[in-house]
BANU-662096 format. One record per residue (C-alpha): residue number from 1; y, z, x; residue in one letter. Coordinates in steps of 0.02 Angstrom, whole numbers. Layout:
# residues N
   seq        y        z        x   type
   NUM        Y        Z        X      A
...
This chain:
# residues 733
   seq        y        z        x   type
     1    -1022     -155    -1069      M
     2     -859      -82    -1004      S
     3     -752     -170    -1136      I
     4     -791     -152    -1320      R
     5     -705     -230    -1469      K
     6     -744     -167    -1643      D
     7     -777     -322    -1751      P
     8     -711     -238    -1907      E
     9     -555     -146    -1848      T
    10     -513     -249    -1694      G
    11     -501      -88    -1594      L
    12     -524     -122    -1407      I
    13     -584       15    -1290      T
    14     -600       -1    -1102      L
    15     -727      117    -1024      H
    16     -745      172     -844      T
    17     -865      305     -782      A
    18     -748      448     -827      H
    19     -603      372     -924      T
    20     -562      276    -1082      S
    21     -415      162    -1121      Y
    22     -386      110    -1301      Q
    23     -275      -19    -1386      L
    24     -263     -105    -1554      W
    25     -171     -250    -1636      A
    26     -106     -210    -1811      D
    27      -84     -328    -1959      E
    28       85     -385    -1890      L
    29        9     -429    -1722      G
    30       94     -287    -1629      I
    31      -24     -221    -1495      V
    32      -22      -31    -1492      H
    33      -71       75    -1343      H
    34     -169      223    -1410      L
    35     -244      317    -1263      Y
    36     -280      327    -1076      Y
    37     -372      480    -1014      G
    38     -543      563    -1003      P
    39     -689      474    -1087      S
    40     -688      481    -1278      I
    41     -842      378    -1316      G
    42     -819      267    -1469      E
    43     -687      374    -1556      A
    44     -555      282    -1657      D
    45     -388      359    -1608      L
    46     -274      262    -1724      R
    47     -254      418    -1830      G
    48     -164      506    -1687      L
    49      -13      389    -1698      E
    50      143      480    -1754      F
    51      264      386    -1864      R
    52      427      443    -1942      S
    53      592      374    -2003      D
    54      685      390    -1840      C
    55      867      352    -1874      G
    56      940      194    -1797      F
    57      768      126    -1750      S
    58      757      -42    -1840      P
    59      611     -122    -1929      Q
    60      534     -293    -1893      P
    61      577     -432    -2013      A
    62      490     -408    -2181      G
    63      467     -220    -2164      L
    64      637     -164    -2231      D
    65      563      -28    -2340      A
    66      438       38    -2211      Q
    67      560      141    -2111      R
    68      428      239    -2016      D
    69      376       79    -1926      Y
    70      486       28    -1779      S
    71      454      -54    -1612      L
    72      577       73    -1545      D
    73      453      216    -1572      T
    74      280      136    -1561      L
    75      177      146    -1402      C
    76      144      -34    -1350      Q
    77       41     -130    -1223      E
    78      180     -252    -1172      Y
    79      352     -265    -1246      T
    80      458     -414    -1293      G
    81      647     -407    -1292      S
    82      794     -403    -1410      G
    83      692     -368    -1568      V
    84      709     -181    -1590      G
    85      635      -86    -1441      D
    86      779      -11    -1341      Y
    87      672       73    -1208      R
    88      629       -1    -1038      I
    89      566     -176    -1072      G
    90      434     -285     -990      C
    91      514     -452    -1023      L
    92      690     -521    -1022      R
    93      731     -705    -1041      L
    94      858     -836    -1090      T
    95      799     -976    -1204      A
    96      870    -1152    -1205      A
    97      990    -1108    -1347      D
    98     1055     -955    -1252      G
    99      962     -827    -1357      S
   100      879     -681    -1267      R
   101      745     -627    -1391      A
   102      555     -627    -1370      A
   103      446     -564    -1513      D
   104      268     -553    -1445      L
   105      125     -550    -1570      R
   106      -62     -541    -1544      F
   107     -148     -711    -1536      A
   108     -323     -671    -1476      G
   109     -434     -573    -1357      A
   110     -577     -626    -1245      E
   111     -700     -519    -1148      I
   112     -760     -608     -992      L
   113     -882     -563     -854      P
   114     -815     -537     -678      G
   115     -638     -519     -615      K
   116     -490     -632     -652      Y
   117     -393     -710     -508      E
   118     -205     -723     -483      L
   119     -155     -891     -408      P
   120      -50     -867     -252      G
   121      -57     -677     -254      L
   122     -172     -546     -178      P
   123     -279     -454     -305      A
   124     -433     -346     -319      A
   125     -599     -437     -311      F
   126     -772     -413     -385      D
   127     -913     -376     -263      N
   128    -1040     -438     -389      G
   129    -1051     -383     -569      G
   130     -946     -225     -552      E
   131     -798     -286     -656      C
   132     -765     -353     -830      E
   133     -604     -440     -886      T
   134     -508     -423    -1048      L
   135     -392     -569    -1080      R
   136     -266     -525    -1217      L
   137     -148     -662    -1278      T
   138       24     -630    -1355      L
   139      139     -767    -1421      K
   140      318     -784    -1477      D
   141      317     -906    -1624      P
   142      496     -966    -1599      V
   143      510    -1004    -1413      T
   144      326    -1044    -1386      G
   145      318     -915    -1247      L
   146      144     -847    -1215      T
   147      102     -689    -1118      V
   148      -79     -667    -1065      V
   149     -118     -487    -1022      L
   150     -260     -469     -898      L
   151     -364     -311     -879      Y
   152     -496     -290     -745      G
   153     -610     -144     -786      V
   154     -703      -72     -636      Y
   155     -823       49     -720      H
   156     -892      145     -571      D
   157     -727      151     -476      A
   158     -627      223     -623      D
   159     -495       89     -596      V
   160     -414      -28     -722      I
   161     -311     -171     -652      T
   162     -170     -253     -748      R
   163      -71     -414     -730      A
   164       20     -536     -843      A
   165       32     -725     -851      L
   166      192     -786     -932      V
   167      176     -964     -997      E
   168      305    -1080    -1074      N
   169      221    -1165    -1221      G
   170      384    -1232    -1291      G
   171      477    -1396    -1267      S
   172      626    -1331    -1165      A
   173      646    -1231    -1005      A
   174      656    -1041    -1015      I
   175      743     -929     -888      Q
   176      643     -773     -849      L
   177      758     -630     -799      D
   178      618     -501     -796      K
   179      430     -515     -803      A
   180      342     -349     -773      A
   181      160     -338     -729      S
   182      113     -195     -845      A
   183      176      -64     -965      C
   184       90      102     -994      L
   185      146      204    -1144      D
   186       82      383    -1150      L
   187      111      450    -1326      P
   188       91      635    -1284      F
   189      101      757    -1140      G
   190      220      829    -1013      E
   191      225      731     -850      W
   192      299      748     -678      E
   193      334      602     -562      L
   194      263      604     -386      I
   195      337      467     -278      H
   196      349      428      -93      F
   197      523      404      -20      H
   198      580      392      160      G
   199      670      294      294      R
   200      626      206      455      H
   201      524      329      560      C
   202      497      447      413      M
   203      404      348      280      E
   204      311      401      122      R
   205      374      579      102      Q
   206      305      646      -63      P
   207      427      712     -190      E
   208      381      786     -359      R
   209      507      796     -500      T
   210      492      825     -688      P
   211      519      672     -795      L
   212      681      688     -892      A
   213      740      608    -1053      H
   214      814      472     -945      A
   215      759      321     -845      I
   216      696      360     -671      Q
   217      676      209     -558      T
   218      586      176     -394      L
   219      634       10     -320      R
   220      659      -98     -169      S
   221      786     -239     -155      A
   222      756     -263       31      R
   223      635     -409       24      G
   224      493     -291       74      A
   225      410     -146      -11      S
   226      515      -45      113      S
   227      523      115      214      H
   228      630      192       77      Q
   229      514      181      -74      H
   230      330      141      -90      N
   231      260       36     -234      P
   232      146      179     -287      F
   233      183      321     -407      A
   234       86      462     -488      I
   235      114      545     -655      L
   236       44      722     -653      A
   237       38      862     -779      A
   238      153     1005     -728      P
   239       14     1120     -666      H
   240      -93      987     -583      T
   241     -149     1033     -407      T
   242     -259      951     -277      E
   243     -416     1011     -365      D
   244     -373     1028     -550      A
   245     -269      948     -685      G
   246     -225      777     -755      E
   247     -144      640     -654      C
   248     -137      451     -656      L
   249      -78      326     -528      G
   250        5      156     -535      A
   251       -3       51     -375      M
   252       70     -123     -358      L
   253      -24     -252     -255      V
   254      139     -326     -194      Y
   255      242     -321      -33      S
   256      415     -378      -91      G
   257      552     -319     -208      N
   258      474     -206     -339      F
   259      524      -87     -476      K
   260      429       57     -557      I
   261      525      132     -703      E
   262      485      288     -805      C
   263      567      342     -967      E
   264      538      487    -1085      V
   265      588      422    -1255      S
   266      680      504    -1400      Q
   267      508      537    -1478      M
   268      448      618    -1315      H
   269      325      481    -1269      S
   270      323      423    -1088      T
   271      334      241    -1034      R
   272      297      173     -860      L
   273      338       -9     -821      V
   274      292      -87     -653      A
   275      318     -257     -575      G
   276      433     -368     -475      I
   277      610     -301     -469      S
   278      724     -391     -591      D
   279      875     -363     -478      D
   280      936     -536     -426      D
   281      779     -613     -502      F
   282      780     -766     -612      R
   283      637     -889     -629      W
   284      650    -1058     -716      T
   285      495    -1088     -820      L
   286      482    -1271     -870      A
   287      375    -1323    -1019      P
   288      191    -1301     -976      G
   289      226    -1192     -823      E
   290      158    -1019     -791      Q
   291      229     -869     -697      F
   292      100     -753     -621      V
   293      147     -570     -600      T
   294       77     -457     -463      P
   295      -67     -342     -502      E
   296      -55     -156     -540      V
   297     -199      -37     -504      L
   298     -211      106     -629      F
   299     -325      254     -601      S
   300     -340      421     -691      Y
   301     -410      589     -637      S
   302     -439      747     -739      A
   303     -490      840     -580      K
   304     -328      841     -484      G
   305     -240      740     -351      L
   306     -382      739     -224      S
   307     -497      650     -346      Q
   308     -362      522     -383      L
   309     -338      491     -196      S
   310     -525      467     -168      W
   311     -529      340     -308      Q
   312     -388      239     -230      Y
   313     -460      256      -54      H
   314     -629      190     -108      H
   315     -557       51     -214      F
   316     -439      -14      -80      L
   317     -577       -8       50      Q
   318     -704      -99      -58      H
   319     -605     -206     -181      N
   320     -440     -250      -95      I
   321     -476     -262       92      I
   322     -572     -423      127      R
   323     -578     -417      317      S
   324     -746     -413      404      V
   325     -673     -263      497      W
   326     -667     -162      337      R
   327     -830      -69      369      D
   328     -832      -77      559      H
   329     -761       42      689      P
   330     -600      -25      762      R
   331     -579      -51      950      P
   332     -488       90     1037      I
   333     -333        6     1106      L
   334     -189       29     1224      I
   335      -23      -49     1172      N
   336      103      -74     1312      N
   337      259      -53     1203      W
   338      310      126     1241      E
   339      245      108     1420      A
   340      353      -42     1466      T
   341      454     -102     1317      Y
   342      503     -280     1370      M
   343      512     -243     1555      D
   344      345     -306     1620      F
   345      256     -445     1712      D
   346       72     -490     1721      A
   347       35     -372     1864      Q
   348      105     -223     1770      R
   349        1     -268     1616      I
   350     -155     -288     1723      W
   351     -125     -119     1804      D
   352     -113      -37     1632      I
   353     -270     -129     1577      A
   354     -367      -77     1733      R
   355     -324      106     1708      Q
   356     -363       95     1522      A
   357     -534       20     1553      K
   358     -576      156     1678      E
   359     -538      288     1545      L
   360     -641      205     1407      G
   361     -512      104     1311      V
   362     -582      -55     1233      E
   363     -431     -168     1203      M
   364     -260     -204     1277      L
   365     -123     -261     1159      V
   366       26     -354     1231      L
   367      178     -311     1127      D
   368      351     -390     1111      D
   369      428     -485     1258      G
   370      293     -610     1311      W
   371      372     -771     1244      F
   372      522     -887     1258      G
   373      683     -809     1323      S
   374      635     -639     1256      R
   375      699     -507     1376      V
   376      779     -395     1244      D
   377      787     -388     1053      D
   378      934     -508     1044      R
   379      846     -671     1086      S
   380      690     -777     1084      G
   381      615     -749      912      L
   382      548     -912      845      G
   383      512     -989     1016      D
   384      330     -941     1031      W
   385      292    -1014     1201      Q
   386      216     -902     1334      F
   387      346     -858     1467      N
   388      254     -904     1628      E
   389      409     -875     1734      K
   390      428     -695     1674      K
   391      242     -654     1678      L
   392      203     -747     1837      G
   393       46     -834     1772      C
   394      -18     -938     1628      T
   395      -68     -862     1462      F
   396     -252     -897     1491      N
   397     -242     -821     1665      E
   398     -165     -663     1592      L
   399     -298     -650     1458      I
   400     -440     -704     1572      G
   401     -411     -564     1696      K
   402     -404     -435     1556      I
   403     -566     -503     1484      R
   404     -646     -497     1657      E
   405     -607     -311     1660      M
   406     -712     -294     1502      G
   407     -567     -270     1382      L
   408     -527     -364     1223      L
   409     -353     -438     1210      F
   410     -228     -417     1069      G
   411      -54     -488     1040      L
   412      107     -441      949      W
   413      193     -577      845      I
   414      338     -581      721      E
   415      318     -747      630      P
   416      443     -720      489      E
   417      597     -702      598      M
   418      709     -809      709      V
   419      846     -767      834      S
   420     1012     -859      806      P
   421     1005     -921      987      N
   422      824     -981      975      A
   423      782    -1165      999      E
   424      693    -1160      830      L
   425      852    -1108      741      Y
   426      955    -1239      832      K
   427      833    -1373      776      A
   428      812    -1307      597      H
   429      957    -1198      541      P
   430      909    -1239      362      E
   431      747    -1143      386      W
   432      835     -974      387      A
   433      899     -875      239      L
   434     1087     -900      255      T
   435     1225     -935      130      I
   436     1329    -1094      148      P
   437     1506    -1057      201      G
   438     1469     -878      254      R
   439     1434     -810      427      A
   440     1256     -741      418      P
   441     1219     -556      416      T
   442     1099     -506      555      T
   443      981     -360      574      G
   444      910     -316      745      R
   445     1004     -474      801      S
   446      888     -586      701      Q
   447      881     -693      545      L
   448      743     -710      415      V
   449      650     -874      398      L
   450      636     -945      223      D
   451      451     -918      193      M
   452      471     -996       21      G
   453      483    -1167      104      R
   454      314    -1255      122      P
   455      375    -1342      280      D
   456      413    -1173      363      V
   457      243    -1103      314      V
   458      153    -1260      373      D
   459      247    -1255      539      Y
   460      204    -1072      569      L
   461       24    -1100      516      Y
   462        3    -1243      640      G
   463       86    -1143      779      L
   464      -14     -983      760      F
   465     -176    -1073      717      H
   466     -161    -1162      884      Q
   467     -120     -999      972      L
   468     -277     -916      907      L
   469     -386    -1069      930      A
   470     -334    -1097     1111      D
   471     -340     -917     1173      H
   472     -464     -774     1172      D
   473     -367     -659     1056      I
   474     -459     -523      960      S
   475     -315     -434      874      Y
   476     -146     -480      801      I
   477       -7     -356      766      K
   478      100     -444      634      W
   479      274     -369      634      D
   480      429     -391      525      M
   481      583     -302      591      N
   482      724     -326      469      R
   483      757     -327      283      N
   484      826     -476      189      M
   485     1008     -516      163      T
   486     1093     -681      122      D
   487      945     -727       12      V
   488      984     -911      -14      F
   489      859    -1051        8      S
   490      925    -1220       63      R
   491      775    -1297      -25      L
   492      809    -1230     -200      L
   493      943    -1297     -319      P
   494     1084    -1185     -374      T
   495     1004    -1130     -537      E
   496      842    -1076     -450      R
   497      911     -964     -313      Q
   498      846     -812     -407      G
   499      671     -870     -360      E
   500      698     -862     -171      A
   501      639     -683     -138      A
   502      477     -701     -234      H
   503      442     -873     -164      R
   504      460     -793        7      Y
   505      316     -675      -35      M
   506      209     -817     -101      L
   507      237     -910       63      G
   508      196     -756      166      L
   509       34     -727       69      Y
   510      -10     -911       91      D
   511       14     -900      279      L
   512      -79     -735      297      L
   513     -220     -800      188      G
   514     -243     -961      285      R
   515     -243     -878      456      L
   516     -357     -733      408      T
   517     -481     -854      327      R
   518     -479     -969      479      D
   519     -503     -825      602      F
   520     -606     -694      510      P
   521     -662     -613      673      E
   522     -483     -571      723      V
   523     -423     -396      677      L
   524     -251     -414      595      F
   525     -136     -262      586      E
   526       16     -264      473      G
   527      181     -192      531      C
   528      362     -195      471      A
   529      463      -89      590      G
   530      316       29      573      G
   531      279       74      391      G
   532      407      -34      300      G
   533      274     -139      214      R
   534      130      -17      191      F
   535       59      -78       27      D
   536      -97     -146      -57      A
   537      -32     -324      -44      G
   538      -34     -320      146      I
   539     -202     -230      146      L
   540     -278     -380       59      A
   541     -256     -473      224      Y
   542     -242     -336      355      C
   543     -369     -194      352      P
   544     -245      -80      441      Q
   545      -56      -57      447      I
   546       49       26      581      W
   547       93      186      490      C
   548      263      220      568      S
   549      365      185      723      D
   550      382      374      738      D
   551      237      427      849      T
   552      289      611      860      D
   553      128      696      801      P
   554      219      833      706      I
   555      315      703      607      H
   556      160      595      593      R
   557       68      738      505      I
   558      192      726      360      K
   559      195      535      361      I
   560        5      521      360      Q
   561       -6      661      231      Y
   562      107      568      109      G
   563       21      403      143      T
   564     -149      480      105      S
   565     -109      508      -79      F
   566     -140      324     -112      G
   567     -200      239       46      Y
   568     -358      269      150      P
   569     -340      348      323      P
   570     -444      205      394      A
   571     -296       91      354      A
   572     -169      197      450      M
   573     -128      136      625      G
   574     -102      295      728      S
   575      -82      310      917      H
   576      -63      440     1053      V
   577      109      420     1134      S
   578      200      501     1280      A
   579      268      677     1288      S
   580      413      709     1273      P
   581      406      591     1126      N
   582      519      437     1139      H
   583      585      455      961      Q
   584      615      644      949      T
   585      608      714     1125      G
   586      478      842     1067      R
   587      343      896     1188      S
   588      167      917     1122      T
   589       -5      941     1196      L
   590     -113      789     1230      L
   591     -250      868     1124      S
   592     -129      885      977      T
   593      -72      705      990      R
   594     -254      649      994      S
   595     -304      758      846      T
   596     -168      681      738      V
   597     -204      503      796      A
   598     -390      523      758      M
   599     -344      539      574      A
   600     -314      351      575      G
   601     -356      198      680      T
   602     -350      271      854      F
   603     -260      204     1006      G
   604     -134      239     1144      Y
   605       50      196     1159      E
   606       95      260     1333      L
   607       72      225     1518      D
   608      -98      301     1557      L
   609      -63      283     1743      Q
   610       67      422     1733      R
   611      -59      552     1673      L
   612     -127      686     1787      T
   613     -311      682     1834      E
   614     -344      826     1715      D
   615     -258      730     1576      E
   616     -360      575     1616      K
   617     -519      678     1600      D
   618     -453      739     1434      E
   619     -423      559     1376      V
   620     -604      516     1419      R
   621     -663      660     1311      C
   622     -547      614     1168      H
   623     -606      433     1168      I
   624     -788      489     1163      Q
   625     -748      610     1022      Q
   626     -656      475      927      C
   627     -806      359      936      K
   628     -917      497      869      E
   629     -807      532      718      I
   630     -753      353      678      Q
   631     -887      334      542      P
   632     -814      487      456      L
   633     -637      418      460      V
   634     -694      246      406      L
   635     -814      291      266      N
   636     -797      477      236      G
   637     -702      571      104      R
   638     -530      635      154      Y
   639     -462      802       93      D
   640     -291      878      114      R
   641     -329     1063      146      L
   642     -146     1115      153      T
   643       21     1051       91      D
   644      103      974      244      A
   645      274      975      160      M
   646      282     1161      117      T
   647      159     1253      229      D
   648      268     1308      373      T
   649      140     1377      496      C
   650       -5     1253      505      F
   651      -76     1097      428      T
   652     -260     1057      402      A
   653     -362      911      339      W
   654     -547      866      326      Q
   655     -659      714      333      F
   656     -831      731      252      T
   657     -978      612      256      A
   658    -1024      541       87      Q
   659    -1197      621      100      D
   660    -1118      789      146      Q
   661    -1215      793      309      S
   662    -1065      824      421      R
   663     -879      853      416      A
   664     -732      871      534      M
   665     -588      991      503      V
   666     -425      968      599      S
   667     -294     1105      611      V
   668     -123     1088      693      V
   669       -4     1234      714      V
   670      169     1166      677      I
   671      263     1331      695      D
   672      180     1456      813      P
   673      219     1633      756      Q
   674      251     1798      842      A
   675      143     1935      766      N
   676       59     1795      665      P
   677      -28     1797      500      W
   678     -207     1735      508      P
   679     -239     1548      500      I
   680     -369     1534      365      H
   681     -439     1373      289      V
   682     -561     1341      149      R
   683     -665     1184      168      L
   684     -707     1060       31      K
   685     -846      944      -22      G
   686     -996     1024       65      L
   687    -1166     1049      -16      D
   688    -1155     1231      -75      P
   689    -1342     1261      -51      S
   690    -1355     1187      124      A
   691    -1336     1274      292      L
   692    -1201     1211      409      Y
   693    -1164     1246      590      H
   694     -979     1253      636      E
   695     -914     1234      814      T
   696     -764     1349      799      L
   697     -862     1512      818      T
   698    -1035     1435      842      D
   699    -1097     1514      681      H
   700    -1200     1453      533      T
   701    -1144     1469      352      Y
   702    -1191     1398      184      T
   703    -1083     1261      114      G
   704    -1033     1381      -24      A
   705     -973     1509      104      A
   706     -870     1380      199      L
   707     -791     1312       39      C
   708     -759     1478      -49      H
   709     -737     1604       92      A
   710     -679     1480      225      G
   711     -646     1502      410      L
   712     -522     1613      502      T
   713     -455     1539      664      L
   714     -409     1637      820      P
   715     -225     1655      865      I
   716     -155     1486      919      M
   717        7     1486     1017      Q
   718      104     1368     1129      G
   719      173     1193     1104      D
   720       96     1147      936      Y
   721      -88     1183      975      P
   722     -227     1096      878      A
   723     -413     1116      854      V
   724     -549     1005      783      Q
   725     -699     1091      705      I
   726     -862      995      682      M
   727     -974     1046      538      I
   728    -1157      989      543      E
   729    -1288     1018      408      R
   730    -1443     1092      487      I
   731    -1556     1147      343      D
   732    -1564     1186      159      A
   733    -1572     1362       91      V
């Protein structure tokens, strides 16, 4: 069993293959967090708790004389509010009488087989007997509020999932002003925070800072997980590296407003609280109703950041992503966006498709501009009728000719948005998020539909269900190109407007769930102006996400590097675009652009007809090479061989087969040097006793030699040159 409860002490220990997590409810019903770290067997760690009379830290009612006992200093599993703990809280509420207190006490624990579910929200799933659930119940005796803490213990994956169900067991409505998913109190240790900040076209840039005796907050209030902050954070010991040291991750399975808060307390313990952002949040909980919080994925590694990344990569691939495409190579596609933008007709698309097929591409994706009055980004969103006048044919004629060429067909859509001049908005202005009496704020000349309205979700479901049912579409790129403002739902009463942003996410998940279940053979790719919603919540419906609108390969190296700390490369949409690059003006070699794009789901984002014959031959070779290495990218282990943020000369990464039979090492020179130092890389993850042939110098080495001594590359100069080195096991020593 992965979950054990001592019948005498009540001590509860959660065990994974390499970690333990321990908690305990005392005689007052306060649930203490005792430990999360390397496996400790059946040890009882209650004796490690430190208690002292810490001035101005109050005692619970009835413990006046026991001044070394205070909620303000204890490490807890989930905190109440207003009863003596002044640190970051998990819960904040207003009761019917106006009071704000919640005193949560232990009311029972159940150990259940399998994995719990979260109604309305994406969550990890059990592939069959790999998970056990702990259901821990806390109650406030005055208000009747109940909080059910859910723990999913995935033994082999070294992952523990957390969520909370907040239930109103009283006789009057309660206003929830904050309802976090999980709290993690670490009683000892020095920790640094690794988080992933950014902006549009430069997402998920890792930053590492020491935790201070202060509150450090990662959050989004944009209605999406955002380009600016990712709902994933790592706590690492100060000397932790890729290959050694302690670190633990917290990843929210949520795509909307979030908050991850860290605080080092006056007693030098560290608290991390994660969940929906409480900024502008208020949820009315009527008697008998339940609020479900999003899930958090916790994982711990004592062997450095690489091990933590592998654990998340494997878990997301096998326990979050449900798509039938999860384990299958993705079609190599050509997207017309950077080739044509919105200036195209059917003949131009067919010409691109014909050239793509001749070079070995497998799918054409028609991007923005195919519908309604859409000739630029100021009109047409919401009117999802094929523009026969612009294209010069019917939709089925367009698709039919592409299919006759032997290509699959994919389509760009942006269901969540509407243009102010669209017929849909004229017919249903109440369907958009706008504030009565105020002129609406626009972004990219568009408004946001109120996805919290069931009538909006039903309308969009019917529309896009019919689109997919009537046409031979193999791929959908689901975009979302502005953040929320004017968050006001015409459906909700005044006192419930604080629910609008979260109800939006529930509606989005409902729509995504219905369409992906109805059309399981369709490959859905998430997108939000590139990587503005790259999170585990979207991955539950879309097995890949467009990593960034910045297709410059030198920038993409850093974007994909930061993304890889938590998310698998097989989920990163990455394409070869034109040179000079449309975003930066930088010129790079076609081989370099291909090397970088092969570290994700490979495709093209340029007009292949403009390439020279030599470049077309190169594309044919790159496509063949991509097909050969796709199993490595999809199912192999990914290693960061260099630090892309600090290494100024070159960047290197490696994919290795799970059975260590082969590997691919990619090296890109990002700053060619005069009188250069040697480019030297040490490989990882090979069988030390096996012989491997490497294609760089056509030599054979043991795995130990490649991992400890490494490879020295010849001088590489020019416009950001790159090389891919194949490593094949040939024998055992």
